[in-house]
N, C-alpha and C positions, 0 to 999 in steps of 0.2 A: 504494500500500500504506500502511496506517495503522500507524504505529510508536509504541509506548508508551515514553516516556522519563521520566526524573525530572529536574525542573528546580526547584531550591529557591531561593526568593528570599532576598536578604540586605538588610541595612539600606542598603547602597550604592545600591540600586535605587529608593529613595524619591524621588518627583518633587521637583525643585528648586522653591523658592518663587519662581516666576516664571510669567508668562503664556506659554503655549505654544499654538500652533495646530497643527492636523493637517497633516502634510506634504502638499503638493500635488504633482501631476504624477507620483506613483508608480504603477506598473502595478497594476491590480486583478486580480492573478493568484493569489489566495490559495489555498494548499493547507494541509492539516492537517499540522502538524509535531509537535506534542506533544499527547498525550492523557493526562490524569490523572484517570481516572474514579473513581467511588465504589468502595470495596472490594467485590470480588466481580464487578465488571463484566468481561465478556469482549469482546475486540475483535471487530468485525464480520467474519463470514465472507463469502466471495465471494457465496454464494447469498443471504445475508441482505441484503447491500448491493444486489444486483440487485432483490430484492423491494421494498426501501424506495424505490429509485429509481423502480420501476414505480408504487408507491403515490403518490409525489410527482407523477408524470406524470398519473396518473388523477385525483388531487385537483385539479390545475390545470385539467383538462378538465371536471370535474364542475360541475353547475349549482348554483344557490342554493336548491334545494328543501328542503334540510335545514339551513338557516341562518335564524335568527330575529332580526329587529331588536329591540333592547331599549332602552327609555328609563328612565333612573334619575334620581332627584332627590337631590342632596346636602343635608346639613343647613344649608348656607349658600345654598340655593336655586339651585344650578346644575343645569341640565338636561344630563344626560350621555347620549350615544348609544353603543351597543355592538352587537356581533354575537355571538349565542350559537350554538354548534355542539353540539347535544345528542347523546347516544348512548343506545341502547336498553337498555344494561346496567344492572341494579340495583346499587346501591352502587358507582357508577362513580367513577373518579378524574377529576380536573379540573385545568385550568390557566388562570390568569389572565394575559393578555398585555398589557404596557404598552409603548407605542411610543416612538420617539425624539422629540426636540425638533423642532417644526415639521412633523412627520409626522402620520399618522393610523393607525387600525387596519388600513387597507389595506396598510401596510408589511409585514405578516406574510405576504402573498401566500397561497400554497397550503399553508403550514406548518400553519395551524390545521386545514385539512381533512385533512392527513396525520395529525395527532393524532386527529381525530375518527374517521377510517377505521380507526384502530388501537385504538379503545375508550376514548379519553380525551376527555372533554367540554372545550370551550374557551369562554371569554368574552374577546373582543378588544374593548378599551375605547378610545374616543376621549377622551383627557384634556381637561380644561377648556381652552377657547380653541383647540382643535385639531379638525380634521375637522368633524363635525356637532355637536360639543358647544360651541355658541357662544351659548347663551341663558341669561340669568339672570332669574328671576322676582322682580319688586319690586312694591311697592305702587303704583308709577307705571307699571306695565306691564313688558313684556319689554325687557331691555337687552342689547345685543350684547356678546359677550365674545371677545377676540382675544388670543392669546398674545403677539403683537408689541407690545402695550401693557402687558404685565404688569410689575409691580414685584416686589421680592424676596418680599413676603408672599404674593403670588398664587401663586408657585411653591411656597412652603411649604405653602399650603392644598391643593395637589394631593393630599396624603395623604388628604384627605377623599374624593377621587374613588376612590382605591384601596380605602378602607374600605367605601364604598358598594357598589362592584363586587364585592368579596370577599364581603361579607355576602349580597348577592343570589345569587351563585353557590352559596355554601354552603347556602342555603335551598331550592334547587331539588330537586324530587322525584327520587330516584334517585341523588343525589350524596352520596358519602361525605365528610363534613366533615373526616375525619382524613386524607384523601388528596388535598389540594389544594396545588398548587405555583404559584409565581409566576415568570414570566419577564419581565425588563425589558431594554429596549434603550437604551443611552446614558442620557439623563435618566431614562428609565423604569427603568433598572437602579438608579440611586440611589434613586428612589422605592420600588422593590420592597424594597430593603434596609432603608430607614428604616421602612417599614410592617411588614415581617416581623420586625424586631427587637423590636417591641412587640406582636406577635400570635403567641403560641406555637402556634397552631393551624396555621400555615403549615408544610406537611410538607417542603418543599424549595424551593430558590431557584436560579435560573439567571440570572446577570448577564452581559449582553453589552456589553462595552466600558464599564464604569463608570469614573468619574474621582473623585478625592478630594473635589472640591467643584465644583458647577456650579449656577448659578441659585439660590443659597441652599439647596441640597440637598447636605448633607455626607455622606460615607460612612465615613470612618475613625473617627468618634466612636461608631458604632453596630455596627460589624462584630462585636465581641466579645459584644454583647448578643444576637446571633442564636444563640449557644450551639452545642451539639453536634448540629446538624441538618444534613442533606445540603446542600452548597453546591457549585456549579460556576460558575467564572468563565471567560469566553471573551474573548480579545483577540488582535488582530493585532500581530505583532512590530513592524511599521513604523508602527503607530498609536501613536506614542511615548508620549503622556501617558496614554492608556487602558492601555497595556501596563505602564508603570511603576506606575500606580495599582493595577492588578490584582495585580501581584506584591507590592506593599506591603500590600494588604488581606489577602492570603494569609499574609504574614509575621506580621501582627498576630494572625491567627487561630491560627497555629502557636505563637506565643509564649504565647498564653493556654491552650494545650493543648486547643483545641477542634476542630482538624481531625480528621475521621474517616477520612481517607485520607492517604497520605504526601504527596500533591500534588493539589490540587483545581483546578489551572489548566490550561485547554486553550489552547494557543498555535497560531495560524495564521500562515502567511507572508503577505506583502503588507501592505496598509494599509487594508483594508476595515474599516468601523466599524459596530458595532451589528448590527441585524437583516440588514443587507446581507451579512454573513458567511454567513448561512444559505443564501442562494442563490448566493453567489459563491465559496464554499469547498467544494470537492468532499468529499462524505461527511459534512459537518458536521451536516446535518439528521438523518442517520441516527444519528450519535453522540449528538446531543441527545435524540432519541427513545429510544435505548438507555438513556441515563441516567435519563430519566423512567420508563421501563419498570421499571428496577431499583428506583427509589425509590417509585413509586406503585403498580405492578402486582405487586409481590412483597411478602412479609412485611417489616415494619419492621426496620431494622437494630438488632440488640441493642446496648444500651448507649447509644443516642441519648437524651440527656436533654433535658428542657425546663426552662424557668425558672419554671414555675408561672404562675398567672393574671396577665395583664398587660392594660393598657389603652393605647389610642392616645393619645399626648400631645396636648393642645389645639393646634389649628391656629395659635393666636396665640402659642404658645411660641416665643421667638426661638431661632434656631440659633446656637450659639457660633461665634466667629470661627475660620476654618479655619487649620490650620498650613500648608497649601499653598494658594497663590492659585488662584482660579477660572480654569479654562481658557476659551478663547473659541471652543470648538466651537459650530457652529450646526447642531445635529442636529435 
């Protein structure tokens, strides 16, 4: 049974300024403990849960007939590969998926097809140096790109990947540019937040296991720049650094008066990290889809303000030194 509770963060939950690694050896038996959805969201009924589980099962069994491979080129000449899951609906909502460190678009499994089957188009991206996005075009020919040899600026430049993918998705026929959300996992969560903070067109944001600072991608310095737009953060209680970081990000948002629900944090038991929670935590995929349905498939929440036109900061812009030290997650 899914139980909605209120869990308010406090300043005492801010991560300490030290390096922490993810606890090892903990059982991956995640269950949904806390749901803090957007205002007006109704907990899943038994019938709805069964239907969503059936949809996930069918999505996992479905073929690739309605999935299109996409090749993109960033402004710094990186070839990016992605998978597009189109829908037949006009003015369709859409989601951009950003995977974890060291993973690829395959990390999302059948979740992308679940969204597609329920009328939400999806673009699942391989970030630079990951998956099939391993080629840079230069005057001397093609150069291999591998995340394992990246320096800090290479990770900062990943925002260019997100920018290119978002623009491509927004330009597709039948996609409603005002109804595009971004979902990021681990490093993808930090990237999603940094990008959405400077693109007011992003309609909603789901962050799976963000941390305050990872691979030159900081989160706490831009969380309030996201403004009063729908936000959902998901973390496992025993994934200590991600959980404490998530609570602190919510606290910063509440202090700024930008939270549009009393609590925007979804807490799961266990220690699963990032997109692994979607398959390892019972009912979470259904809750995430319900949140997207409320944000993208229903009229916009009244009173949600944007900050006016904005532009993505130059990729070469240095990231200020973090107040919390980088974690050593290898996601």
